[in-house]
Structures are given as C-alpha cells and as structure tokens.
C-alpha positions in Angstrom: -10.7 27.1 -22.6 -13.6 24.9 -23.7 -14.6 21.6 -22.1 -14.2 19.0 -24.8 -17.1 16.7 -25.8 -15.8 13.2 -26.3 -16.9 11.0 -29.2 -16.8 7.2 -29.6 -13.2 7.4 -30.6 -10.6 6.6 -27.9 -9.1 10.0 -27.7 -8.6 12.6 -25.0 -7.5 16.2 -25.4 -4.1 17.1 -23.8 -4.4 17.3 -20.0 -2.9 20.8 -20.0 -6.0 22.1 -21.7 -8.2 21.5 -18.6 -10.1 24.3 -17.0 -8.7 25.9 -13.9 -10.8 23.6 -11.7 -9.4 20.6 -13.6 -12.4 19.7 -15.8 -11.2 18.6 -19.2 -13.9 16.7 -21.1 -17.4 15.4 -21.0 -19.0 12.2 -22.3 -17.5 9.0 -23.6 -17.9 5.8 -21.6 -16.2 3.8 -18.9 -14.9 1.0 -21.0 -11.6 -0.6 -19.8 -9.8 0.8 -22.8 -11.0 4.4 -22.2 -10.3 4.2 -18.5 -6.7 2.9 -19.0 -6.1 5.5 -21.7 -7.4 8.2 -19.3 -5.2 7.2 -16.4 -2.1 6.9 -18.6 -2.6 10.5 -19.5 -3.2 11.7 -16.0 -7.0 12.0 -16.5 -9.8 10.4 -14.3 -13.6 10.3 -14.2 -15.5 12.0 -11.5 -19.2 12.7 -11.7 -22.5 12.3 -9.8 -25.4 9.9 -10.4 -27.6 11.1 -13.3 -24.9 13.4 -14.7 -22.8 12.8 -17.9 -19.3 11.4 -17.4 -16.9 14.2 -16.5 -13.1 13.8 -17.0 -10.6 15.7 -14.9 -6.9 16.5 -14.8 -6.3 19.1 -12.0 -3.2 21.2 -11.6 -1.6 21.3 -9.1 -1.8 17.6 -8.5 -1.8 16.1 -5.0 0.6 13.1 -4.7 2.4 10.9 -2.3 6.0 10.0 -3.0 6.5 6.7 -1.3 9.9 7.6 0.0 8.5 10.8 1.6 5.6 8.9 3.3 5.4 9.4 7.1 3.3 7.7 9.7 1.8 9.9 12.5 3.1 8.9 15.9 -0.4 8.1 17.2 -1.1 5.8 14.3 2.3 4.1 14.7 1.4 3.3 18.3 -1.9 2.0 17.2 -0.4 -0.3 14.6 1.9 -1.8 17.1 -1.2 -3.2 18.8 -1.8 -5.3 15.7 -5.6 -4.9 16.1 -6.3 -5.3 12.4 -5.3 -7.8 9.8 -4.6 -6.6 6.2 -5.0 -8.2 2.8 -4.8 -7.2 -0.8 -7.2 -8.0 -3.7 -9.3 -10.2 -1.4 -12.6 -8.3 -1.5 -12.4 -5.7 -4.3 -16.2 -5.4 -4.9 -16.8 -5.1 -1.1 -14.2 -2.3 -0.9 -15.5 -0.2 -3.8 -19.1 -0.7 -2.7 -18.2 0.5 0.8 -16.3 3.5 -0.6 -19.5 4.4 -2.5 -21.3 4.5 0.8 -18.9 6.0 3.3 -15.4 7.5 2.9 -12.5 8.0 5.4 -14.1 11.0 6.9 -17.5 9.4 7.6 -19.2 11.3 4.9 -21.7 9.8 2.6 -20.4 9.3 -1.0 -22.4 10.0 -4.1 -19.8 10.0 -7.0 -19.1 6.2 -7.1 -22.1 5.2 -9.3 -23.2 1.7 -10.0 -21.7 2.2 -13.5 -18.4 3.0 -12.0 -18.5 0.1 -9.6 -19.0 -2.3 -12.5 -16.3 -0.6 -14.7 -13.6 -0.8 -11.9 -14.6 -4.3 -11.0 -13.9 -5.2 -14.7 -10.5 -3.5 -14.4 -9.9 -5.5 -11.2 -10.6 -8.8 -13.1 -8.2 -7.7 -15.8 -5.5 -7.1 -13.1 -5.2 -3.3 -13.2 -7.4 -2.3 -10.3 -6.5 -3.3 -6.7 -7.8 -3.1 -3.2 -6.4 -3.1 0.2 -8.6 -4.6 2.9 -8.3 -3.9 6.7 -10.1 -6.5 8.8 -11.3 -6.7 12.4 -11.8 -10.4 12.9 -13.8 -11.3 9.8 -15.4 -7.9 9.3 -14.1 -5.0 7.2 -12.7 -2.2 9.2 -11.7 -0.1 6.3 -9.9 -0.1 3.0 -9.0 1.6 -0.3 -8.8 0.9 -4.0 -7.1 2.3 -7.1 -5.5 1.7 -10.4 -1.9 0.6 -11.1 0.0 1.5 -14.2 3.8 1.4 -14.6 5.3 2.8 -11.4 2.2 4.8 -10.4 -0.7 3.8 -8.1 -3.7 6.0 -8.8 -5.7 6.2 -5.6 -9.4 6.4 -6.0 -11.1 6.2 -2.7 -10.8 5.0 0.9 -13.1 4.4 3.8 -13.2 3.5 7.5 -15.8 1.7 9.5 -13.5 1.3 12.5 -11.1 4.1 13.7 -7.9 4.0 11.7 -9.2 1.4 9.2 -8.3 3.3 6.1 -5.0 4.6 7.6 -3.8 1.1 8.3 -4.7 0.1 4.8 -2.8 3.1 3.4 0.3 2.3 5.4 0.2 -1.3 4.2 -0.1 -0.2 0.6 2.8 2.3 0.8 5.0 -0.4 2.4 4.3 -2.7 -0.5 4.8 0.0 -3.1 8.2 0.9 -1.5 9.1 -2.8 -1.8 8.2 -2.7 -5.5 10.0 0.6 -6.1 6.9 2.5 -7.2 7.5 6.2 -8.0 4.3 7.9 -7.0 0.7 7.6 -5.6 -1.7 10.0 -7.3 -4.1 11.3 -4.8 -5.7 13.6 -7.3 -7.0 16.5 -5.2 -5.7 18.0 -1.9 -7.1 16.8 1.4 -6.1 17.5 4.9 -6.5 13.8 5.7 -3.6 12.8 3.4 -1.4 15.8 4.2 -0.5 14.2 7.6 1.1 11.4 5.7 3.4 13.6 3.6 1.1 14.1 0.6 1.9 17.4 -1.3 0.9 19.3 -4.4 3.1 19.5 -7.4 2.5 21.4 -10.7 0.5 19.6 -13.3 3.4 19.8 -15.7 5.7 18.1 -13.2 3.1 15.4 -12.6 2.9 14.7 -16.3 6.7 14.3 -16.6 6.8 12.0 -13.6 3.9 10.0 -15.0 5.5 9.6 -18.5 8.7 8.3 -16.9 6.9 5.9 -14.6 4.8 4.5 -17.4 7.9 3.3 -19.1 8.1 0.6 -16.5 6.2 -2.7 -16.7 2.8 -2.7 -15.1 2.4 -5.2 -12.3 -0.7 -6.9 -13.7 -2.6 -9.5 -11.7 -3.7 -10.3 -8.2 -1.6 -8.5 -5.5 -0.8 -10.0 -2.1 1.0 -8.8 0.9 3.0 -12.0 1.2 
C-alpha cells in the first residue's frame, strides 16, 4: 500500500492502511490540532532530525492494561525503601528534554527533535500532555511523558539517570491510572523492558476498537497530581 502524503488539511488516512512496519503517512505539521487528531485515531509521529514528519500506526500494537500490570519482585523491594520521591506535571520540559538525550536503556535518543519538544510542551500547557517525575533529593532520577485522551494514556518516552528511575515513575503512573479507571496505556511498539510489567501485543483492529470505546469518556484535561 502507498504511504500517504499529508496536505494542510487536518486529515489522516485510516490507520488500517499503514504499511507492514506501521508507516502510514508523511508530511503535515506538529500543530496541537493535528497531534490530537492523530492520537485519537491511533496514529503518532516518529522521525529523526532532518527527516520529514513520519506518522505511524503499527499492528500489532503493544499495550499495558492497567489491571494486568505487574511489578517485578526486585523492583517491589526497591520501592519499599522509598529512595525516590515522585511528582506529576512538575517538570514537563525537563522530562521531555531528558528523554531526548537518554532513554530507559541508557541509549542516546535522536527522534525527539526540538520541534517535537516544543509541540508537546504546547500540548502540556493545554492540559493534554503529562509527565511523571522521579526525584532523588532535588535531582531528577528518571521519568516519562505521554498524551492523555479519554481513558487512554499514550506513552511516548521514558528515561533513567538513577537505577529504577523510569520504573518507579511507571509504577506511580499506573497506580494513578487505576485510581482513575483508565482502560489502556499505549506503548506503541514491543520492548523487552515493558514486557516485564505485563505489556503485551494486541491486533491493530482490537486496539482501534478499544481506543474508540475509551475515547467516549471525558478527557482528564489539566495539571495532574499524585495527591
């Protein structure tokens, strides 16, 4: 199937028309309106500096169902030490900037461009993008960020500076999403790192059905807190 060239119109082709690797479309912009439209259709941007904007909707889709989330025993023991403190939406720009530099596996990141940082910070100011910060004293130990629409949290990236920093942030996020009765965390593509928490692949068609149902719920817009 062809990869679609986007125009200035706020339109995306159906997600089921994506290539086998998940690539669906090219071009467009990172305006808040286009980004929110993309996520509401199960589509997300992912591209490198200097490349055109690429839009993806992979199938199968890698997800965490909050009710299926499990905490590895070693991490559970670590969390009982209460070494870190955790916050939400306290340092979004710091979190996304750190994710652009280092991810949870200690690998250098290249796909979170300056353009993407500004776009997602704008979504944060609008109340749709959220961060979870993990602190050791007053220094970031790790964290994550993503988009919230309806009953779905679309996870974008996570990083660790201190061991377990991103994992503690993830556990804190899931606990809050369980409290708010969220349906799903979209992890996009399969990673061994998230499989240990119960993340699994589902067919793209099933993901779209779950997404449509979850988007019928009100979006929790605004600043999030753990309190």
